[in-house]
Each structure stands twice: as structure tokens, then as C-alpha cells.
N, CA, C and O of each residue as an XYZ file, in Angstrom:
468
protein
N      23.454      6.652     -0.494
C      22.681      7.766     -0.915
C      22.212      8.492      0.415
O      21.594      7.877      1.285
N      22.517      9.742      0.517
C      22.148     10.564      1.616
C      20.605     10.863      1.531
O      20.023     11.022      0.458
N      20.051     10.918      2.658
C      18.545     11.208      2.673
C      18.275     12.563      3.320
O      18.936     12.909      4.299
N      17.418     13.263      2.852
C      17.013     14.566      3.328
C      15.905     14.599      4.315
O      15.560     15.634      4.885
N      15.349     13.420      4.504
C      14.172     13.324      5.484
C      14.709     12.946      6.854
O      15.723     12.255      6.946
N      14.045     13.389      7.931
C      14.378     13.244      9.172
C      14.071     11.698      9.633
O      13.220     10.998      9.085
N      14.805     11.327     10.601
C      14.491      9.840     11.121
C      12.998      9.533     11.495
O      12.413      8.475     11.259
N      12.458     10.692     12.148
C      11.070     10.543     12.512
C      10.119     10.414     11.398
O       9.171      9.630     11.435
N      10.408     11.280     10.295
C       9.606     11.176      9.109
C       9.761      9.828      8.415
O       8.769      9.238      7.988
N      10.932      9.357      8.303
C      11.143      8.017      7.845
C      10.408      6.957      8.525
O       9.753      6.119      7.905
N      10.513      6.988      9.822
C       9.782      5.946     10.743
C       8.233      6.010     10.442
O       7.559      5.011     10.192
N       7.774      7.231     10.493
C       6.347      7.305     10.275
C       5.853      7.187      8.803
O       4.673      6.940      8.552
N       6.757      7.366      7.880
C       6.509      7.029      6.446
C       6.357      5.536      6.339
O       5.485      5.089      5.594
N       7.168      4.697      7.051
C       7.085      3.323      6.924
C       5.855      2.827      7.773
O       5.192      1.852      7.420
N       5.595      3.529      8.879
C       4.343      3.086      9.654
C       3.083      3.279      8.907
O       2.081      2.612      9.167
N       3.118      4.250      7.912
C       1.919      4.402      7.073
C       1.423      3.211      6.404
O       0.239      3.139      6.072
N       2.295      2.218      6.172
C       1.931      0.974      5.566
C       1.603     -0.050      6.597
O       0.986     -1.035      6.190
N       1.895      0.008      7.808
C       1.731     -1.040      8.807
C       0.378     -1.586      8.913
O       0.183     -2.798      8.820
N      -0.613     -0.700      9.116
C      -2.035     -1.148      9.205
C      -2.784     -0.845      7.943
O      -3.980     -0.564      8.018
N      -2.161     -0.881      6.779
C      -2.719     -0.776      5.494
C      -3.382      0.601      5.426
O      -2.774      1.540      5.941
N      -4.636      0.832      4.810
C      -5.383      2.126      4.752
C      -5.585      2.748      6.129
O      -5.585      3.975      6.219
N      -5.751      2.015      7.169
C      -6.063      2.575      8.363
C      -4.912      3.488      8.902
O      -5.171      4.627      9.289
N      -3.751      3.030      8.926
C      -2.607      3.801      9.301
C      -2.353      4.962      8.376
O      -1.854      5.998      8.816
N      -2.677      4.824      7.122
C      -2.527      5.861      6.070
C      -3.518      7.086      6.480
O      -3.187      8.269      6.567
N      -4.652      6.601      6.684
C      -5.780      7.612      7.108
C      -5.432      8.352      8.458
O      -5.613      9.561      8.600
N      -4.935      7.556      9.407
C      -4.577      8.132     10.718
C      -3.438      9.148     10.525
O      -3.512     10.261     11.046
N      -2.481      8.807      9.848
C      -1.361      9.730      9.664
C      -1.711     10.927      8.842
O      -1.054     11.955      9.002
N      -2.653     10.887      8.008
C      -3.125     12.062      7.227
C      -3.930     12.959      8.158
O      -3.960     14.176      7.979
N      -4.606     12.334      9.191
C      -5.515     13.080     10.029
C      -4.802     13.694     11.308
O      -5.312     14.639     11.909
N      -3.701     13.167     11.665
C      -2.984     13.471     12.933
C      -1.884     14.494     12.725
O      -1.024     14.353     11.856
N      -1.942     15.572     13.584
C      -0.795     16.550     13.666
C       0.363     15.928     14.336
O       0.160     15.137     15.257
N       1.579     16.222     13.949
C       2.220     17.081     12.930
C       2.321     16.264     11.632
O       2.661     16.897     10.632
N       2.073     14.945     11.502
C       2.371     14.164     10.472
C       1.585     14.641      9.250
O       2.106     14.510      8.142
N       0.356     15.191      9.370
C      -0.422     15.618      8.234
C       0.195     16.727      7.567
O      -0.225     17.065      6.460
N       1.235     17.387      8.168
C       1.838     18.497      7.493
C       3.224     18.098      6.868
O       3.811     18.861      6.101
N       3.731     16.851      7.235
C       4.896     16.401      6.717
C       4.718     15.833      5.362
O       4.051     14.814      5.186
N       5.324     16.496      4.367
C       5.140     15.983      2.955
C       5.612     14.618      2.712
O       5.008     13.927      1.892
N       6.651     14.148      3.353
C       7.184     12.723      3.125
C       6.197     11.794      3.753
O       5.859     10.782      3.140
N       5.717     12.065      4.920
C       4.745     11.083      5.514
C       3.349     11.204      4.687
O       2.697     10.187      4.451
N       2.969     12.333      4.309
C       1.798     12.387      3.451
C       1.827     11.532      2.247
O       0.864     10.847      1.904
N       3.037     11.589      1.563
C       3.279     10.853      0.333
C       3.046      9.421      0.600
O       2.341      8.754     -0.158
N       3.616      8.915      1.658
C       3.647      7.414      1.912
C       2.204      7.051      2.543
O       1.770      5.909      2.391
N       1.539      7.917      3.176
C       0.191      7.670      3.669
C      -0.699      7.531      2.502
O      -1.400      6.526      2.388
N      -0.715      8.533      1.575
C      -1.574      8.365      0.392
C      -1.267      7.146     -0.327
O      -2.181      6.391     -0.661
N       0.046      6.870     -0.614
C       0.303      5.610     -1.437
C      -0.213      4.387     -0.666
O      -0.700      3.463     -1.319
N      -0.149      4.314      0.595
C      -0.495      3.258      1.363
C      -2.061      3.047      1.303
O      -2.550      1.918      1.261
N      -2.755      4.110      1.301
C      -4.192      4.004      1.088
C      -4.595      3.426     -0.234
O      -5.446      2.539     -0.277
N      -4.018      3.893     -1.313
C      -4.324      3.473     -2.639
C      -3.772      2.050     -2.843
O      -4.422      1.217     -3.475
N      -2.650      1.794     -2.343
C      -2.076      0.268     -2.418
C      -3.063     -0.649     -1.627
O      -3.345     -1.730     -2.143
N      -3.600     -0.328     -0.457
C      -4.395     -1.162      0.249
C      -5.774     -1.312     -0.552
O      -6.222     -2.448     -0.710
N      -6.419     -0.270     -1.032
C      -7.563     -0.308     -1.817
C      -7.402     -1.181     -3.028
O      -8.350     -1.893     -3.358
N      -6.300     -1.191     -3.713
C      -6.002     -2.045     -4.859
C      -5.902     -3.465     -4.397
O      -6.431     -4.353     -5.066
N      -5.229     -3.741     -3.249
C      -5.127     -5.097     -2.853
C      -6.501     -5.617     -2.496
O      -6.846     -6.736     -2.878
N      -7.373     -4.772     -1.709
C      -8.701     -5.273     -1.489
C      -9.588     -5.504     -2.678
O     -10.420     -6.411     -2.684
N      -9.404     -4.660     -3.711
C     -10.150     -4.731     -4.950
C      -9.832     -6.085     -5.652
O     -10.719     -6.805     -6.110
N      -8.576     -6.366     -5.701
C      -8.095     -7.655     -6.372
C      -8.695     -8.841     -5.632
O      -9.189     -9.797     -6.230
N      -8.633     -8.739     -4.283
C      -9.144     -9.880     -3.386
C     -10.644    -10.029     -3.613
O     -11.115    -11.165     -3.670
N     -11.398     -8.995     -3.740
C     -12.892     -9.071     -3.861
C     -13.091     -9.701     -5.307
O     -13.903    -10.622     -5.402
N     -12.487     -9.321     -6.315
C     -12.681     -9.646     -7.642
C     -12.367    -11.238     -7.765
O     -13.140    -12.003     -8.342
N     -11.158    -11.649     -7.166
C     -10.852    -13.059     -7.153
C     -11.912    -13.771     -6.366
O     -12.354    -14.818     -6.840
N     -12.338    -13.362     -5.308
C     -13.326    -14.044     -4.409
C     -14.637    -14.260     -5.123
O     -15.246    -15.324     -5.015
N     -15.049    -13.303     -5.815
C     -16.287    -13.465     -6.628
C     -16.034    -14.608     -7.690
O     -16.821    -15.552     -7.766
N     -15.027    -14.518     -8.434
C     -14.755    -15.464     -9.447
C     -14.719    -16.869     -8.821
O     -15.335    -17.801     -9.338
N     -13.948    -17.016     -7.640
C     -13.729    -18.212     -6.995
C     -15.131    -18.904     -6.594
O     -15.369    -20.103     -6.742
N     -15.989    -17.979     -6.080
C     -17.338    -18.455     -5.660
C     -18.217    -18.864     -6.834
O     -19.057    -19.751     -6.685
N     -18.039    -18.209     -8.057
C     -18.875    -18.562     -9.241
C     -18.373    -19.757     -9.911
O     -19.186    -20.614    -10.257
N     -17.102    -19.916    -10.138
C     -16.534    -20.959    -10.907
C     -16.555    -22.332    -10.268
O     -16.242    -22.479     -9.087
N     -16.916    -23.318    -11.033
C     -17.007    -24.655    -10.466
C     -15.670    -25.333    -10.168
O     -14.671    -24.930    -10.764
N     -15.581    -26.318     -9.302
C     -14.506    -27.240     -8.988
C     -13.124    -26.846     -9.329
O     -12.577    -25.949     -8.688
N     -12.559    -27.420    -10.238
C     -11.118    -27.213    -10.641
C     -10.677    -25.806    -10.970
O      -9.588    -25.324    -10.659
N     -11.655    -25.196    -11.643
C     -11.316    -23.739    -11.978
C     -11.262    -22.914    -10.773
O     -10.370    -22.079    -10.621
N     -12.212    -23.123     -9.883
C     -12.205    -22.399     -8.553
C     -11.017    -22.753     -7.853
O     -10.428    -21.844     -7.267
N     -10.525    -23.991     -7.802
C      -9.327    -24.270     -7.030
C      -8.130    -23.651     -7.703
O      -7.250    -23.129     -7.018
N      -8.062    -23.689     -9.006
C      -6.944    -22.976     -9.784
C      -6.880    -21.499     -9.356
O      -5.808    -20.951     -9.096
N      -8.075    -20.877     -9.293
C      -8.068    -19.494     -8.946
C      -7.713    -19.170     -7.534
O      -7.223    -18.084     -7.226
N      -7.962    -20.114     -6.686
C      -7.482    -20.023     -5.300
C      -5.978    -20.056     -5.310
O      -5.370    -19.237     -4.621
N      -5.340    -20.929     -6.030
C      -3.886    -21.046     -5.981
C      -3.314    -19.710     -6.627
O      -2.305    -19.172     -6.171
N      -4.003    -19.214     -7.695
C      -3.410    -17.959     -8.358
C      -3.645    -16.799     -7.301
O      -2.808    -15.904     -7.186
N      -4.669    -16.826     -6.618
C      -4.894    -15.728     -5.688
C      -3.865    -15.708     -4.564
O      -3.361    -14.656     -4.170
N      -3.567    -16.913     -4.058
C      -2.548    -17.043     -3.031
C      -1.094    -16.492     -3.589
O      -0.300    -15.863     -2.889
N      -0.917    -16.790     -4.773
C       0.426    -16.162     -5.392
C       0.280    -14.648     -5.505
O       1.231    -13.902     -5.269
N      -0.935    -14.199     -5.873
C      -1.041    -12.655     -6.036
C      -0.895    -12.047     -4.555
O      -0.180    -11.072     -4.323
N      -1.580    -12.664     -3.661
C      -1.484    -12.152     -2.237
C      -0.026    -12.105     -1.777
O       0.375    -11.168     -1.086
N       0.783    -13.129     -2.163
C       2.136    -13.277     -1.718
C       2.955    -12.140     -2.368
O       3.858    -11.557     -1.768
N       2.587    -11.869     -3.614
C       3.320    -10.782     -4.391
C       2.931     -9.345     -3.699
O       3.749     -8.442     -3.523
N       1.704     -9.292     -3.377
C       1.304     -7.891     -2.753
C       1.945     -7.783     -1.460
O       2.315     -6.670     -1.084
N       2.134     -8.872     -0.687
C       2.790     -8.816      0.670
C       4.235     -8.392      0.420
O       4.767     -7.535      1.126
N       4.897     -9.025     -0.635
C       6.319     -8.604     -0.788
C       6.404     -7.096     -1.125
O       7.280     -6.388     -0.629
N       5.488     -6.635     -1.968
C       5.478     -5.154     -2.297
C       5.241     -4.346     -1.163
O       5.847     -3.292     -0.967
N       4.337     -4.829     -0.376
C       4.037     -4.095      0.866
C       5.270     -3.871      1.727
O       5.582     -2.747      2.121
N       6.015     -5.051      2.031
C       7.225     -5.051      2.767
C       8.320     -4.178      2.155
O       9.033     -3.457      2.852
N       8.431     -4.270      0.799
C       9.302     -3.377      0.079
C       8.977     -1.828      0.205
O       9.839     -0.964      0.362
N       7.651     -1.608      0.115
C       7.361     -0.164      0.324
C       7.652      0.378      1.731
O       8.032      1.542      1.863
N       7.468     -0.509      2.879
C       7.836     -0.113      4.075
C       9.372      0.048      4.217
O       9.820      0.961      4.912
N      10.120     -0.751      3.623
C      11.559     -0.616      3.608
C      12.013      0.616      3.003
O      12.850      1.319      3.569
N      11.453      0.950      1.761
C      11.836      2.127      1.018
C      11.435      3.399      1.858
O      12.190      4.370      1.908
N      10.327      3.369      2.460
C       9.873      4.547      3.225
C      10.861      4.755      4.501
O      11.214      5.878      4.862
N      11.252      3.607      5.117
C      12.075      3.673      6.133
C      13.480      4.161      5.812
O      14.172      4.759      6.636
N      13.875      3.867      4.536
C      15.276      4.181      3.978
C      15.341      5.605      3.532
O      16.406      6.075      3.131
N      14.225      6.321      3.587
C      14.135      7.664      3.102
C      13.816      7.931      1.652
O      13.997      9.024      1.116
N      13.345      6.897      1.068
C      13.160      7.035     -0.436
C      11.608      7.146     -0.740
O      10.791      6.438     -0.151
N      11.269      8.043     -1.660
C       9.856      8.229     -2.083
C       9.814      7.351     -3.382
O       9.904      7.798     -4.525
N       9.662      6.013     -3.026
C       9.399      5.109     -4.169
C       8.079      5.121     -4.577
O       7.178      4.928     -3.761
N       7.831      5.354     -5.909
C       6.401      5.553     -6.365
C       6.074      4.173     -7.169
O       6.808      3.696     -8.034
N       4.834      3.620     -6.724
C       4.297      2.588     -7.501
C       3.782      3.131     -8.778
O       2.984      4.067     -8.731
N       4.152      2.645     -9.901
C       3.876      3.486    -11.175
C       2.585      3.940    -11.352
O       2.473      5.156    -11.514
N       1.469      3.195    -11.364
C       0.165      3.706    -11.551
C      -0.556      4.148    -10.294
O      -1.351      5.088    -10.295
N      -0.250      3.441     -9.230
C      -1.016      3.796     -7.916
C      -0.576      5.081     -7.419
O      -1.442      5.822     -6.954
N       0.646      5.473     -7.440
C       1.114      6.746     -6.902
C       0.466      7.912     -7.749
O       0.014      8.918     -7.202
N       0.449      7.738     -8.983
C      -0.242      8.763     -9.883
C      -1.707      8.878     -9.367
O      -2.175      9.997     -9.158
N      -2.428      7.775     -9.160
C      -3.831      7.939     -8.706
C      -3.884      8.572     -7.398
O      -4.842      9.313     -7.181
N      -2.982      8.395     -6.464
C      -2.995      9.057     -5.148
C      -2.673     10.425     -5.312
O      -3.210     11.226     -4.547
N      -1.854     10.847     -6.217
C      -1.596     12.323     -6.532
C      -2.781     12.991     -7.186
O      -3.027     14.173     -6.945
N      -3.503     12.290     -7.984
C      -4.758     12.801     -8.692
C      -5.788     13.068     -7.693
O      -6.505     14.067     -7.743
N      -5.862     12.175     -6.786
C      -7.045     12.292     -5.751
C      -6.829     13.535     -4.802
O      -7.766     14.091     -4.228
N      -5.669     13.872     -4.703
C      -5.450     15.165     -3.888
C      -5.685     15.025     -2.431
O      -5.844     16.040     -1.753
N      -5.721     13.845     -1.899
C      -5.893     13.797     -0.491
C      -4.512     13.647      0.311
O      -4.515     13.592      1.541
């Protein structure tokens, strides 16, 4: 598949995910990347993906702290599996961005578009 994005845009699209929401915010704030629609797409999606990952981590951490013994340990195991899945998606998003594809995470990309940043 031929890509219409420049190699520099693809590189910075992938870098938008590197430091989670921090790199997304930086790329939205820095010229000339803030004007590159491809980089902006991936920076926004990176921010929303990072926030979702943090929210899931916080919710699990609260329940792990509240639940006694075996249930808490079970949730720790489930949380590790979910973190592994998030990490795989994170790497996949970096790969897709570097490949020149605007891969949209179904619900999260819509939220990023709706927020308008």
C-alpha cells in the first residue's frame, strides 16, 4: 500500500506514542508538527489512549487495595494481563503510525476527534 505521508510525518506520528500523553502534548504544541494533520491525529490518539490506560490502572489499583487476599491477588493477575494487552496495542499503534496508516482505535479515536484538540 502506497502512503501519502512524508517519512518525517510518519516518524513523528510514531513518536507521538513514545512517551504516552507527554509526547502527544509536545507534538501538538511544537511547530511545525502542530500543523501536520497526520502527526496531530496520532498525537491526539496517543493522549486519549494514555488517559484510558491510566484510568484502567487507577480503577484496578483501587479495587486491588479494597479487596481482601485471594480476590486482590486475582485482580493483580488480571491487571498484569490487561497491561500486557495495552502494551501490545501501544506498540501496534506506533507501528501503524510509522507505516503511514491512520489506524483508528474504535471508541478512543472518536473521543479524540470530539474533544477537538
